[in-house]
Each structure stands twice: as structure tokens, then as C-alpha cells.
N, C-alpha and C positions, 0 to 999 in steps of 0.2 A: 706381780708377779716378775719373778727373778730374772735380770738380763738373760738373754740366749748366751749360752757359752761361746759360741760360734754364731757370726752372722753374715751375711754376703751384703757387701757394699760395692756395687757398681760389680767390676771385674776382679774383686779381692777379697779373702777372707778376714772378718776382723774378729778380735777377741773384747774382753770385755772393758779391756785398756784401751781400746781402738787402736791396736797395734795391727800391723798385716800380717797375719799367720800363713806360714807356709808349711804345705803339708808333706811330710816323708812319709810315706806308708809303706804295707805290705799286705798281701792277700793272705789270709788265714782261713782255711790251710787248705792243701789241695786234695789229700784224703777225705775232705768233706763230701767229696762226690759219690762215694760208696758208704754203704753201711758197715755198722761195727758189729750187727748180729743178725746173719751170719756175715764174718768178717770178710769180704769180697772184693779184695782188687780185683783189678782186670783181666790180671792173668789166672783168676781160678775160677772153677765152672761150677764147683758143687752147690747146687740148689739154687743155681741161679734163676731158675725162671718160677722161683716161690717168691715174687716179688713184692707179693701182699703181706708177706709174714718178714718183716725184717726189721730192725731198729737201727736209728743214727744218735742215738744215744750214746755219749763219749766223743762227739765229733765237733769241734776240731780237735779237741783233746780234753781229756778228764778234769774235773775240778781240782781233784789234788794236783795234777801236772799242771795246772794251767799257770801257776804261780810262776814254776821254772821258766816257762815258754815267754809269757809277759815280761816279766822281770829282764829276761836275756835280749827281747827285742826294745824294749825301753833302754837297756844299755848302749844298743847299736844306736840309739837315736831315731827310731821310729815313733811317730805322733800318730799316725793315722791308721785302723787298721778296716780292710776292705773285708767284711765278714760275711763269708761263702757259706752258702746254705743251698739246699735243693728243695724244690716243691716234693719231690719224693721224700725228703725227709719229715713232711709236714702231713701229706694226705697220703701216704703210701696203702694205708688197708681198703682203700675205697673210695669212691665220689662223697665229699660230706665228713669223711670220719679222721678227724685229726688226731696226731699222737701229741696228747699234752704231756708224757714224760719227757719227749725231745724239747719241747717248748720250756718244760721249767729247767730241764738241763742248760738250755741257751740263756736263759735268764740268770742262770748261776754265773755262768761263763762271763757273760756280760757286765754284772756285779763288780766280779775281779777285774776285769779290762777298766771299769770303771776306777779301780784302786789304785791303778797305773796311770791314770791320765791321758789314757789314749781318747782320740776321737775315733767313733765307730761309724760307718754307714752298713746297712745291710744290701748283700748282693744275693738276687735271688736268682742262682747260676744254673745254667744249661750249657751242654754243647750239643750239637748235633741231635737235639733233641732230650733223649732219655739214655740210660746205661742199656736200654734194650734195643736202641736203633746206632749203638757203638760208640757212647758217651755218656752224658750226666743230665738230673736234672728232672724231667716230668716223670711221676708215677708210672708203673706198667700198666696200668688198667687204661691209660689214654691210649694206648698203642691199640688196644682190644677196643676203646670208643670209635676209634677213627677206622675200625672193620679191617685191621690188620692182623696176621698172626705171627708174632715173633720168632715162632719156632721155624719158619719157613726161610726168616732171613737170609741164613747159612746157604742154603740150597740156591735161594733165587737172588742173591747178591744184592737183596733189598738194602742192606747195610751188612757192612764189614764190622764185626764184633769180636774184640780182644777174648771176651769171655769165653767164646764158641770157637776161637780159632783152634787148629787141630793142634797144630805145635807153636804154645804160646810167646815163647822165646824167638820164633821169626816172624812174629807178626811186623810186616813193614812198617818203616817208622814213619810217621806223619800221615798214615793214610787215614786215619780215624776222620779226618777234617773231610776227605774226599765224601764223605755219609752224605754232606748237604746236598750233593747232585748224585745220588741214588735214591731209589724208588721211595723207600719209608719216610725218610725227609722231605724229601720233593711233595709228596702226599700231605703230611701232617701239618709243615710250615703254610701250605697253601691253604689247607683248611682253618688253620688256627687264626691266620690274618684276612683271609678272603674269602671265606667259605661261601658267605653268602652271595657273592658275585657270581663264582665258577662251580658253588657245588650246591645247589637251592634244593635237592633232594636229599641231602644228607642230614635230616633230621632226627634227633635223640632228645626225649625228654621234652618233645614240643618245642625245642630250642635249635635252631642250626647249629652244625657243629663248630662253626666260628665263635657264637656265644657262648656255648657250652664249656668248650675249652677256656675261654677267656675268662669267664665267670670263675670258674673254679680255681684256676690259677691266681686271680687276682683276689679271690675271697681268701685263698690259704695266706696271700701275704698279709692282707686285712687281719687275719686272726691273730697272725703273731703280731702286729703292730698293736692291736688290741690289747693282749697278754704282756706285751713289753710295757705299755702304756699303764695297765692295771696292776705292774710289779710297783709303781710309785716312786722309782728313784731312779729310774734309768733314762727318762725320756729328756733331751736337751744335755743331763749331765754326762750321758755317754753318747747315745746312740742320736747323732746330729743329723742322720739323711738315710734316705733310699735310692736304691738305683732300679733302673726300669731293667725288663729280662737282658741277661749276659748274649751279647752277641746274636741277634736276631736274626732270620734269614726270610727271605722272600718266597723261598719254595718254587714253584713254577710262575709264579705271578710276573708278565711282563716279557716270557719266553717269545720271540718271534716267528720260530721255527723249531718245534720240539724235535725234529728229524736229523738235527744238526747240533752240534756243541755249541753254544754262544760263544761269540768272540772276545765277551768279557769275561769269560770262566777261565782264571786263570791258573788256579789249581787243579792240575791231572795227575793222578799216579795210580799205577796198576791198570789193570781191564778197566776202560773207562766210558760208559754205556752214554749214548744220546738219552734223552728223556724218553723219546720214543721206544728206544732199545730196552731200557728199564721198565715201562709200560708191561711189553713183551715179556720180558723175564719173571715179570710179577705175576703173570699168566699161565705162567710153566713153560713158555717156548724158549728155545734154544737161539742164543744170537752169538756171533763171532764179531768182536768190537775191536777197538784199538788199544795195546796195551803202549800207557806212558812211562817214560822214566823224567825224573825230577834232576834237571842239571843246575849248572851256574847261573845260565841266564833264563830259568824257567823249565816247563816242560817241553818234550819232544817225544814224537812217535818212535816206539819200539817195536815193530810187529804185530801181531794179533793174537788174541786170544778169544777160543770158543766157550761159553757157559753154558751149559745146559740142566737146567733144573729139574729135568725128566719128569715133567707134568707137574711136578709141585708147586702150588700156588702161594704167593704172600698173602693173598686175601684170606679171612676167615672161613672156614666151612660154611655151607647152608644149613648145616644142622648143629651147629656151635651154639651153647645152651647159656642164653642171655642173661639167665636169673643170677647167676654169679655176682655182678655188680648190683642188679636192681633196676638198671635204667631199661626205658623202650624204647626201641630202633622202631621209626616209622615206617610202616609196610612198603612205603615207595624207595627204601634204601635197602636193597635184596644184598645178603650175604651169599659168599659163592661166587661171587661176580667183582669184577673190576670196576671201581666208583666212578673212572673216566669211562670205559664203555657205557655206563649207566646215564651218561651225559651227553652221549653223541659224539663222542671224541676218536673213535675208532669202532670198528666192526668185527667181535672175535670170531664170528663165523666164516672170515675170510681175511682176517688178520690186516685188514686194509686202515690206514691212516685216512679218518675223513676227515679231519680240520687240523692240520699242522700248526695253526696259526690260532689256536682255541684261547690262550693264554696272551695274545697280543695287544689286545685293546679290551678298555674297562666297559663290561657288558652295560654299565648304566649309562655313560657318556658315548662312548664309541671313540674315545680318545687312544690314541696308541701309549701303550704303558713302557718307560722305563724305570730304571732302579728309582729316580728320585721322585717319579709319579709314585711309585710303590710307596717310600717313605713318607711322602706328604700326605698321600690319602689314608692307607693300609696302617702303617707303623705308627701314625701319629693316633687313629683312632683309636689303637690299643694303648698306647701312652696315656692318653687324656684318661681312660678308664681306670689305668695304674693309679697315675697321679691323685685322681679324685679319690682312690678307694684310701690310699693313704693319707691324704690331706684331711679325709672327714674324723682322721684320729688324731692325727698332728698337723695341725693347724699351720705352726712354723716349719716343717720337715723341710730339709732343704733335699731338692730332686735330682737327683743324678741321671740325665739322660744320655742314653747310650744307644745312638742310631746305628743302622748297620754297619760293619766293621770296613773302615776306608773309603764308603760310599759317600757321597755328596750329605751333609745334614738337611734337615727339614728346615723349610724357609719360613721362620717364625717371629723373626725381626721386625717389630711394631705391630704385631697381632695380639691377640687376646693369649696366646700361648707363649709369648714373650714374658714368661713368670720372673720376677726378679728374684725368686729363691732357686733358681735351677744354677745347674751344672752343667756345661758340656763335657762328657765322660767318654773319651773315644781310647782306643786299643792302638799300640802298634809294637811290631814284632820285627826285626832285621828277618825278614823272609828266606835270604840266602843262607844266613847262619843258623837260621830254626831248622829247615827243610835240609841242608846237607850236613848240618851237624858238624860243623868246623869253621873256625874263624880263619878268614882269609883277610889278610893285614894289607894283601897286594892290591886287590880290587872288589868291588862292590857295586849294587845298581842300585839307582834313586826310582826305586818302585812306585812310589807316590805321584813322582813325575810322569811315570810311564801311564799311570792309571790317570791321569789329568791330561794326557795327551801333550803333553810340552815337550816332547822327542821326536823327530820324523822316522825316528828306529830306535829301537831298545839299545843299540849298539852307542849311540850317543848319550844314555843314561848310565854309561859305566864309568865310576870313578876309580882312579888308580892314584894308588899310594894312601897310607893310614891318616894320614893328615886330612886328604880330600875325604877319605870313607868316613870320618869324624864328624866333619862339616858336613858331609851329606845328610848323617842321622838327625844333625841338628835341624839342617834347612827342612828336613822333611817335618819334623815335629812342628816348628814353625807354622809351617805352611798348613799343617791340619789345625791348629789352635787359629789362626788368623780366618781360616775357613768357617770354624765354627762362628766368630765373632760376625763374618760377613754374612751369614746365613741365620743364624740363632740368635743373635743380638749381644750386648755385652755383660757377659756371664763370664765366672771363672772358667778356667781349664782345667782339668786333672784327668792324668793319662792313668785309667785305672787298672789297665795291665800294661806290662812292660818287661822282658825278661831274656834270658840266654839260656841254651841248653847245655849241660854241664858233661853230658856224656859223648864230648866231641872226640873225634881223630879215634874212632875205635876204644873209647874209654882209656884215650892215652894216660891221663892224670889220673886214673884211677889204679895204674897200674903202677908209676912211676911217682906220684905226690905233686908231681909239677903242675900246679895251675895257671902256667903263664897266657896261654891262650884265652880262658875263662875270664884272666884278671884284664886282659886288653880289650874285651868284647863287653865285658861289663862296665869296667871305666869307660868305654866310648856311648854307651847306653846313657849313662849317667852326664858325660858331657853334653850328652844332646838335652837332657831335660833341664838340665842347669841353664842350658843356653838358648832355649826356646820361647822362654817369657809365660811358662804355665805356671799354674799355681800351686802344682804338687803331683804327685804320683804315687801310685800304689803298684809296688815291684810283685811281679809272679815269678816266685811263689814261696811261702813256708809250709813244709811237708814235714811233721816232726817224726815220721816213719819212713823216710826216703832211705833209701839204701844203694850201693853202688850195682848190685844186679839189676834190680826191678825201677830203679828209679824212683818217680813219684807215685808208683803201683797203679797207674793210670795210663792205658794206651801206649806204655813205652816213652811217655814224656819224662824228663829229669831234669828241672827246671827249680827245683828248690834251693834256696842259699843253705839249708842244712842238709845233713846227711848222717845217719847212724854210724856209719862207715869214715867220717872226717873228724877232724877235731874243731874246736873253737878257738877263734883270734884271741891271744892273750891279750892281757889288759895294756900293757907296753912292748913297744917294738924291742926293748932288751930281754924280754921274756919270751918264753917260748912254752914249748908244750908237752915236757916231762911230764907234768903232773896235771895237764890239760884233759879233762875227761872228753870224751866221745859226745857227740850231740845228743846220744841215747841215755846216757847215764853221767848227767854232770850236777850230782848230787852234793861235791863240796867246793866246786870252783867258785872263787869269789867273782870272778868275771859273768858268771851268771845270774847270781842275785847277791842282794847286800846281805849284810849279817843277819840283820833282822830277819829275812825271809828263811836264812840257812838254818836258824836257829827253830824256826817256828813251821817251817813245811815238812811235811812226811818226807820219807824215804824215797827216791825215785826208781828203787828197783823194779819196779811196776812197767816201768816202759820198756819197749820192746826192743831186743838185739838181734844185731843181724847176723844171719849164716851166710852172708857173701863168701863165695869160692876166693880161696887165697890169692888168687892170681889177680884178681881186681880189689881185692879188700885188705891187703896187707900193707900198702903204704899209702897212709891216710895224710890227706895236707891240709890247707887252710879254706878252701873251697872259693877261694878268690875273695875272700871277704875283705880284704884290705881295699878293694874297690867298692864296694857297696856300704862298709862302715865308713862313712865320710862327713863332713862338715856340712851343716846348713842352717842358714837361719831359721830360727824359730819363730820368735815374734819380731816384729821390727817397727820401731815408730816412725811413721811417715809410711813411705812407698819403697817397694824396692826396685832399684834400676836394672841391676844386674848382680849376680854372683856367681860363682863358680870355684871347683878343685882342682888342683892340678896336682894328678895322682903322683905323675913320677918326680916333681920338684918338692912335693908336700906342702902345697902354698894354696890357701885358700883368700879368697877376695870378697868383697860385699861392696856394693855401691849403692845408698840409698839417699832419698830426697824427702825432706821433711820439713814442715810448716812451724814445726815446735821443738824447740830441745827436748832431749831425751834427760830423764831426773833419775836419780837414785832409786826411786818408788816404781817408776816405769821407765824402764831402760830397755834397748834395744839385747835381743838376747840369741846367741847363736851356739849350737851346739858343736863341741870339738872333740871328738872321741881320745881318749887319752892313748890309743895305740899310736895314732899319729901325731899327737900333741900333748905328750907327756908336760905335767905342768911345771917340772923344772928346766923344760930343753924346747923351749917354743920363743920364737920373736914375734911382737905384736906391734905392728904399725897402725895408727890413727890419725885421721886429719884433724881431730878436735877430741877435747873433753879426755875423760878418764875409764879406765876400764880394771876389770876384776875378773879372775877367773876363779872359779870354783866348783868341787863336787857338791850336786844337788841332789838331795835322797826326798825330796817332794816326790809324792804320789808312788812310793815304794818303789822306785827308779832309781838306781844310782847313775848319774849321767854328769859329764862334767859341760860346766855351762859357761860362756864368757857375755857377761852383762856392760855393756856399754853406755855410758852416759856422753853423748854427744852434742854439739851446737846443732841450730837448727841449718836447712840448707840442703844442698847436696854435700854428702859426707862420704868417705870410703874407710876402709878396713881392710889391711892385710895380716895375717897369720902365717908364720911358717914354722913346719916342725920338722919331724925325724924322716929323712930320705930313706928307703929301703928297694929293694928287688922287689917286684911283683911275681906272685905266683908262688912263692919258694914252699919247698918241702918243708916237714918238720926236721928233718935231719940236717938241715942247712943254718939252723939258730942254734943260738946257746938252750940250757935248761932254762926251764920257768920256776919259780918258787911255787911250791905247793901252797893250799889254799891257809894253813896254819901259819907258815913262813909270810905271806902276804899279810896277815893280821899281825903278826908281830912287827914287819918291817913298818907298817903302818901305823902303829902305837896302839893298837887295838888291846883293849882290859876287860873288856867286858866277860871274857872267857875265863 
């Protein structure tokens, strides 16, 4: 058997030459959350409820366009892809009905990713369960299996769904995330993780709804794993691992009193029901509830709102035709009634709440439940099932374990679950910037410290000044990583989501081309990633069809590092964008593809173009690319002690410790983007040995690499490049040479 291309040794990744590998990654792609046929970004409603008859073939992009996107990402120094796919993409037609066309499309795209030398791990993505509950992930039929009627969600506010919102352009920013604390998600996630404990009557096809949902989800993931293995050339060569469910949620498990908002519920926006009010709304009752606004220090109340479903229920009617999907619901689970009423939580005849602490204790042990208890019992029960399904196909698969976001990780250290092939894969976002869609360089908040009770008051968690903010981000990421070690054991840590919103300040950058705020925010996040001791990250997100009007085409989010309405970073800081094509039509730009791909890849005319209004589409910028196209160690002889990139001074530093000397055959390799470090305009200082810089076109992706042959012991490297102003617009630069001119300047004679 060939050696593993990437393996885990303690808390580091190692390549076949035993060098430490630092994973610099990107999520591909944001538009994988919704189908291609019909093309249904979240602001469109046509055929929305025809969820069985869809196709995701063409996500994350077509095979013809894959060369453009993969070569671009390699040029920018990315080595890792978190491959976003949804359960819906595989099993949308009904239980056990797999879309083999989508599977084969995925295999073709993965083969091209292999050609470009990427490491790929598969991400079975979900956000608030499903498109039909306001997010992405599970097929529509799962909502019906849970006894819910998605067509009634708008009236009952069981979920805020962008596709059905009356004025899509006015859909409140980031309100989609509050669906976790509305009826549909509270019901479904409770069923998925703990149905056997809290919903014993919920039996379908002879199984409790917990096993029914988990078995179908895990089997769908395993089916894809089997097909990838059967392809014969992808296992280990490109697909190195699998992640567990994206951002799992407990539902109602552990709520001590459903008649009040839990103190730990930090996200509230818009009309915010208690779980009890959500249950009443779901049964057609009107409720007056607090309305919340999200401010700089978190949510605060702003009046009340009356929501009146006018008798419409979020539950399937009693006469619903169950033959549609072929399952058999147990007679003890009655349609047309609230499932919680059927389990004695409340009395619909009097609307009396009978058991406000229904979810407070584990029915099996009578122990009080908190989030940590939920994670260790119910999340881990699911995770083991998921892990066993994947490793039954890939015995050496690296498992990226993602516990609930920002919650205490499961206690696995020293147990049978302390798997040496496991990676801790947390998420982190600067919540203030994400929710406010504004980069505040004057103050921010240590959110993780507040969650862990490190401050007597949130006021003490405020960090003042840009340096303090940057250090705060780094310290939060460091604390998250250390917590993973303390609870889960000595494993690598990869932040599999982190990113910034681009539509800050009412889309100021889109009107002016000035991305200074985005550049500062992006640089601060990367400063934290580089300084926290993690083994890598996957930035959120690459969305090829992003535009200035609708962003990532999903729930008003706008985090993509590319947009059809912006330009691509030039190869060199001396170059500019006169001949740079937009992200949607870069068929002739040499900083997108090397010459071989330019000559062999079909025209990109098929890529979508933007219809963005001129007010926000006529001043394209670089989208803060100078902040995310940055140097990084790729493969280090020995161990990385520290590394980082000072963007303002364009200086990269690396400190390593090695028992052995690096040789010409096995050297330490560092990615140096040509934009920051033109080969003829950089200064390199090393503590020992010699170095070379060359453009490496291995794996079909042209990247500039510094190769360093150093002595053993502690060694250091410093590289200084070209300083430039951050966030500049196109009009502030000198014209760039076009593609042919760049070829002639570089001595190209092939043409």
C-alpha cells in the first residue's frame, strides 16, 4: 500500500517526507447550498416547494469551469478545500433515492482537484437544518417526516425563510441564524439527536425518528464515500478526510424552562419567541413577544410584536397523504396535532403549559442537562455512527470532528473516542463585525471569554484599539484550540470556517471601490489564525456567482472572496487591472491560469454575468485580496514554532525547530505570492543554509515557492516584499499588462 499523502502525527499533519504540513484552505462553494435546476438562490421563490424534483449537478461549478477556479485558488496559495455538499444534493427525491448524476459530477470535480494538488475533505453541510427551514442541508422530505408542514412556516413563524419572504431585498440581515431558536429547528434537531429520549411516540417505518433521520443522513454520506472509493483514483490521492455535520444544534435538549429565553441564548433578532410561544404559534395561536435588535454589545429589547397565525398550524394536517414518500407512520404519532402535546408537555384544550421543565433532565438518568451533557451524550452518539460509517469505507480517513459551535468540546481525552486520526474542527467568526456588517477598528468584544465566564460583566470584555482587537482575536482562537486539546486530546486543530462580511457599511466598498475596512478585518482574522497555533484553516467562502446586489445568493450573506462585480488581484503590485477580467470572465488573464490551461480550457463565456445596478456595480475593487493572498509555510522540515505575515510592512517570518537538516531533496517550502513578493524585489534573511525562489507549476497550478535548506535546531526566516496601501480601488493603480503582454515580458515563445 502506498504511503498516506497526508497523515496525522500527534497534533501535526505530516507529508510523505515527514515534513509538517500547514493547511491553508477555502470552503468551496457557498452556492452548493441550493440547486442548479431549478436555479434557486434564496431570494427566489419559483418552484420552491417542488423540493423533490431538483438537481445539484453543476455545484460547486461545472467541470468545464473547474480549471478556472482551481487554478485561481492554487495561484492564491490554497492547498486545502473544504468541499461543501448537502444531504439534499444526494437524496432529494425521497428516502433512499440517491442522485447518481450528482455523485458522478462530484467525482469528476474531485478528479480535477487532484490534478491541482489539493487536499480535500468532505463537508456534509447544513445551516438551520434545510432550505425549507430557512437554511440549507437536509431534503424537503425530512421536514414532512418530522410531521411538519413547510408551507405553513411563514404564517406561524416556525422559520424565517428568505425564499418565501414578501420583499426578499428587505430580508433582515443574519436573521436566518435565529431559526435555530424557532419551532421548526427546535423540533427537528431535538428529534435528530434525542428523539428516543424525548419523543418515544415518534415512530416511522418501525424506527424512532432519531434513528430514522440519522440512519438516512449517515447512509447518504456513506453512499458518496463508497462511490468515491469505487472511482479508484481519489481515496488518499485527494480526499483525505470527512467532517461530521456542520454546526450541529441541540434543539430543545437541556432547556430548563421553555417559558423563558435561556440565559445562554446570545443571538436574538426580530420577534423572538420563547420555546413555549413558538409551540403555541405552531398550533395557530397568536402571541405577543419581545422584539430584539442586535447592537454592538449584543441583542437588546425594542418593544413587542404580535404574531397571529390566524389558526394555521405548522403541523401536517390529519388528512395528509403519507403515500408520497412510501413510509409508514406509527398510529401513536397523530398528524394534525402538536407532537409536544402528544407527549404531555401542554394541553391544547386549555393552552396550559404542563411541563415547563420537560427538557431539563435526561429521562434515562434523571440528570440535569446542560450543553456539555448534550454534547457528550447525544452529539457523540451521532458522531460515532457517522465515524463508523465513513471508516468502514476509508479505514485511514481523517475525521474532522465539529462539536456544537463555541460550546465546550466533548470529553474524549484518554477514552476509546480519542482517535489518533481525529481533527478538532471548530468555527469562529467575529460576531460584532458579522452581525453589524461594519468593521469597528476602535473597539470589539472578547465573545469567547464572555461565554466562558471570564468577566464579571460584558463591559470588561471590551477591547479598545486595533492592536488590542487583533490580539483579542488571536487569544480567542488560541483559547478555543487549547480547549480542544484539554477535552479531546492531542489532535490537530483546523478552523474549518472563519471569514468576514464584504457588504460592510451599507455596501460602501461597492459604491467606491475602497475595500480598506474589509482588508483590515480580513488581515486581523488571518493575524489571529497565524498566531493561535492552529494547524490550518478553511476560509469561508468561495462563491463563483457572488455579486454586489445579492452577495453569496443565500440569506443575504456576502462573505465570498471573489465576486463577478470585482476584479482579481494582479500578479505583481506594479501591475493593475486595466486588462484584468472580472471574477466571472477571466478567460485570458494569466494570473488565473497557467499557459497550459489557457490553451487547453474552453472559453469561460458560459460563466454567469452580473446584472447588478450601476450604483453598487460600477466601481470594482480588489475585494481585499491583498489580505487573504498571503505567504504561508507549506511543508516544514521539523516543526513550526511560529509564523506570521505583517501586511502593513509586507514582512513574513517563520521560526522552526528541527532535529535534522533540510536538504535539497527535502527542503522547507514556503508559499510567497508574487503580488507581495516579486522575485526581483524581495529581501530574504535566514539563520542558516541557502534558499531559492522559483515558480512551481507542479499540479497544474503556478505558484511561487521559496525552498530553504537549513541546518538542524531552531532556525528563522524573514522575507520582505513590496509595501502597498491596503484596500485600494482600481483607479489608484497603474495599468496592468494584458495576458499577451505578460507572456512576451516573461519570454513565452509557445504561441
